[in-house]
C-alpha positions in Angstrom: -29.0 -21.6 -65.6 -28.5 -25.3 -65.1 -25.4 -25.3 -67.7 -24.0 -22.5 -66.1 -23.6 -23.5 -62.7 -22.5 -27.2 -64.5 -19.4 -25.2 -66.1 -18.7 -23.2 -62.7 -18.4 -26.8 -61.6 -16.2 -28.1 -64.2 -14.1 -25.0 -64.1 -13.3 -25.7 -60.5 -13.0 -29.4 -61.0 -10.4 -28.5 -63.2 -8.7 -26.0 -60.4 -8.8 -28.5 -57.4 -6.6 -30.7 -59.9 -4.2 -28.1 -61.6 -3.9 -26.7 -57.5 -3.1 -30.6 -56.2 -0.7 -30.6 -59.2 1.4 -27.6 -57.8 1.2 -28.6 -54.3 2.5 -32.5 -55.5 5.6 -30.6 -56.1 
């Protein structure tokens, strides 16, 4: 279960970074 939470957190971080890049334009 912890592994799933880690993967979700990683995906959340990646999506947040991509959104920051998009809004930076």
